[in-house]
C-alpha positions as CSV (number, residue, x, y, z in Angstrom):
1,M,-12.3,86.3,70.3
2,S,-12.2,83.2,68.5
3,S,-12.2,83.2,64.5
4,L,-12.8,80.8,62.1
5,A,-9.9,79.7,59.7
6,S,-11.0,80.5,55.9
7,T,-10.9,77.3,53.8
8,P,-9.2,77.6,50.3
9,T,-11.6,77.6,47.5
10,Q,-11.3,74.9,45.4
11,P,-10.9,75.6,41.5
12,A,-14.3,74.8,39.8
13,A,-14.3,71.9,37.8
14,P,-14.3,72.7,33.9
15,I,-17.7,72.5,32.5
16,R,-18.7,70.0,29.8
17,I,-20.2,71.9,26.8
18,P,-22.4,69.1,25.3
19,W,-23.2,70.8,22.2
20,P,-20.5,71.1,19.1
21,L,-18.7,74.2,19.1
22,Y,-19.3,76.8,16.4
23,R,-17.1,76.7,13.5
24,M,-16.7,79.8,11.6
25,S,-15.9,80.6,7.9
26,I,-12.9,82.6,6.8
27,E,-14.8,85.3,5.6
28,Q,-16.6,85.6,8.9
29,Y,-13.0,85.8,10.6
30,E,-11.8,88.4,8.3
31,S,-15.0,90.3,8.7
32,L,-14.4,90.2,12.7
33,I,-10.6,91.4,12.0
34,A,-12.3,94.1,9.6
35,S,-14.7,95.4,12.0
36,G,-12.1,96.1,15.2
37,F,-13.7,93.1,17.3
38,F,-10.6,91.7,18.4
39,G,-8.5,94.0,20.6
40,E,-4.6,94.6,20.8
41,R,-4.4,92.2,23.5
42,D,-5.8,89.4,21.3
43,D,-3.1,87.1,20.1
44,V,-5.4,84.5,18.2
45,H,-5.7,83.0,14.6
46,L,-8.1,80.8,12.6
47,I,-7.5,77.2,12.9
48,D,-10.0,74.6,11.3
49,G,-12.6,77.3,12.0
50,Y,-12.1,78.0,15.5
51,V,-10.3,81.2,17.0
52,V,-7.5,80.0,18.9
53,N,-5.1,81.7,21.0
54,R,-1.5,81.6,20.4
55,M,1.4,80.7,23.1
56,A,2.9,83.8,24.5
57,E,6.7,83.9,23.5
58,S,9.2,83.5,25.8
59,P,12.9,85.1,25.3
60,L,14.3,81.9,23.9
61,H,11.6,81.4,21.3
62,G,11.9,85.2,19.9
63,T,15.6,84.8,19.8
64,V,15.5,81.9,17.8
65,C,13.0,83.3,15.8
66,E,15.3,86.3,15.1
67,A,18.1,83.8,14.2
68,I,16.0,82.4,11.6
69,R,15.0,85.5,10.0
70,M,18.5,86.8,9.7
71,A,19.7,83.3,8.2
72,M,16.8,83.2,5.7
73,G,17.0,87.1,5.1
74,A,20.3,87.1,3.5
75,I,19.1,83.9,1.1
76,I,15.9,85.4,0.2
77,L,17.4,89.2,-0.6
78,A,19.0,87.4,-3.3
79,V,15.7,85.7,-4.7
80,A,13.9,88.1,-6.8
81,G,9.9,88.2,-6.2
82,W,10.0,86.6,-2.5
83,H,10.2,88.2,0.6
84,L,9.9,87.2,4.6
85,R,7.0,87.8,6.6
86,S,7.3,87.0,10.6
87,E,4.0,86.4,12.5
88,K,1.6,87.3,9.7
89,G,-1.3,85.3,8.7
90,V,-1.4,82.7,5.9
91,R,-4.9,82.4,4.1
92,I,-5.7,78.4,3.7
93,P,-9.5,78.1,2.7
94,S,-9.5,74.1,2.3
95,Q,-8.9,74.2,6.0
96,T,-10.7,77.1,7.0
97,S,-7.9,78.6,8.7
98,I,-5.9,81.6,8.9
99,P,-2.4,80.5,10.9
100,R,0.2,83.0,12.0
101,P,3.3,81.0,11.6
102,D,6.6,82.4,13.1
103,L,8.1,82.9,9.4
104,A,7.1,82.6,6.0
105,V,8.6,83.0,2.7
106,V,5.6,84.9,0.2
107,R,5.6,86.0,-3.0
108,G,6.0,89.1,-4.3
109,D,6.6,92.5,-2.1
110,W,5.2,93.3,1.1
111,R,2.8,96.2,-0.7
112,D,1.0,93.2,-2.4
113,Y,-0.9,92.4,0.8
114,L,-1.9,95.7,2.3
115,T,-5.7,94.2,1.8
116,H,-5.6,90.5,2.0
117,Y,-3.4,87.8,3.4
118,P,-1.0,85.6,0.8
119,G,-2.7,82.6,-0.4
120,V,-1.4,79.3,-0.4
121,S,0.2,79.6,-3.8
122,D,1.9,82.9,-2.5
123,V,3.8,80.6,-0.1
124,A,6.8,78.6,-0.6
125,M,7.3,77.6,2.7
126,V,6.4,78.3,6.9
127,A,8.5,77.7,9.6
128,E,7.5,77.7,13.6
129,V,9.8,77.9,16.3
130,S,8.8,74.9,18.7
131,V,9.6,75.8,22.6
132,S,7.4,73.6,24.7
133,S,4.7,73.4,21.7
134,L,6.3,70.3,19.7
135,D,3.0,68.3,19.5
136,K,0.6,71.9,18.4
137,D,3.4,72.7,16.0
138,Q,3.2,68.9,14.4
139,A,-0.3,68.7,14.3
140,M,-0.1,72.1,12.3
141,A,1.6,69.9,9.5
142,D,-1.6,68.3,8.7
143,I,-3.3,71.7,8.0
144,Y,-0.1,73.1,6.0
145,A,0.0,69.8,3.8
146,A,-3.8,69.5,3.3
147,G,-3.9,73.3,2.2
148,G,-0.9,72.6,-0.1
149,I,1.8,74.6,1.7
150,P,4.8,73.0,-0.1
151,V,7.2,73.2,2.8
152,Y,6.9,73.4,6.6
153,W,9.9,73.5,9.0
154,I,9.7,73.2,12.9
155,V,12.6,74.0,14.5
156,D,12.4,72.2,17.9
157,V,14.5,74.0,20.1
158,D,14.0,71.3,22.9
159,D,15.6,68.4,21.2
160,G,18.0,70.6,19.3
161,Q,16.7,69.9,15.7
162,V,14.8,70.6,12.6
163,E,11.9,68.9,11.7
164,V,11.6,69.1,7.9
165,Y,8.1,68.3,5.7
166,S,7.6,68.7,1.9
167,D,5.7,67.0,-0.9
168,P,2.4,67.9,0.4
169,G,-1.1,66.1,-0.5
170,P,-4.4,65.6,1.2
171,S,-3.2,63.0,3.6
172,G,0.0,65.2,4.7
173,Y,3.2,65.4,3.9
174,R,5.1,62.7,1.8
175,S,8.7,63.4,3.1
176,H,9.6,64.2,6.6
177,E,13.4,64.8,7.4
178,V,14.7,65.2,10.9
179,L,18.1,67.2,10.9
180,A,20.6,67.6,14.0
181,P,23.4,70.1,14.1
182,G,25.9,69.0,11.5
183,H,23.4,68.9,8.7
184,V,22.2,71.8,6.7
185,L,18.6,73.0,5.7
186,R,18.1,73.6,2.2
187,V,16.0,76.5,1.2
188,V,13.8,75.5,-1.6
189,I,11.4,77.8,-3.6
190,D,9.0,76.8,-6.3
191,G,10.9,73.8,-6.5
192,V,14.8,75.2,-6.7
193,A,16.9,75.4,-4.1
194,V,18.4,78.7,-3.5
195,G,20.4,78.7,-1.0
196,E,21.5,76.4,2.6
197,I,21.4,77.1,6.4
198,A,23.5,75.2,9.2
199,V,21.2,73.5,11.6
200,S,23.5,74.8,14.3
201,D,23.3,78.4,13.0
202,I,19.6,78.5,14.1
203,L,19.7,76.5,17.1
204,P,20.7,77.7,20.6
């Protein structure tokens, strides 16, 4: 008795959508969240009006995030009126975005944000850990700068360095430094340096 060999199924080519994608407002996105539209498995955020997936966290990414949080926490605890938030939304209305950076230094107490996300005026700096995501994290610099976030760090694990962006403007950050181990990161809040972290202390 003979049988026919099965032919492997080829993946379908991506469908080109010939119409513009729908961009939603911040208010629409927040309404979806409030309604329970997103489930516990939906790891998303709003970028330039589009709901996009966030990358799954690798052990390396999570460990470096924890190293930054511990190093930063010791400094922020000594500064009255500020605290750290991890992977929580930051509201940037001018860019129709509510990103969820790996770390943010935010004004006030955690109880101040029970009903709303911190806005640009509430944020001193944000930081992202880059593990195989450098192009995406660098693209976010334009949104953070145009939105008015004062300082943005990209902790580039793959290249063993930290990119520091500051002095935001509509066309991007006017200052960009790349710091390798042996250098220190200045933690700046409201234009005042409140502490330093050795680059080598937050890189594996």
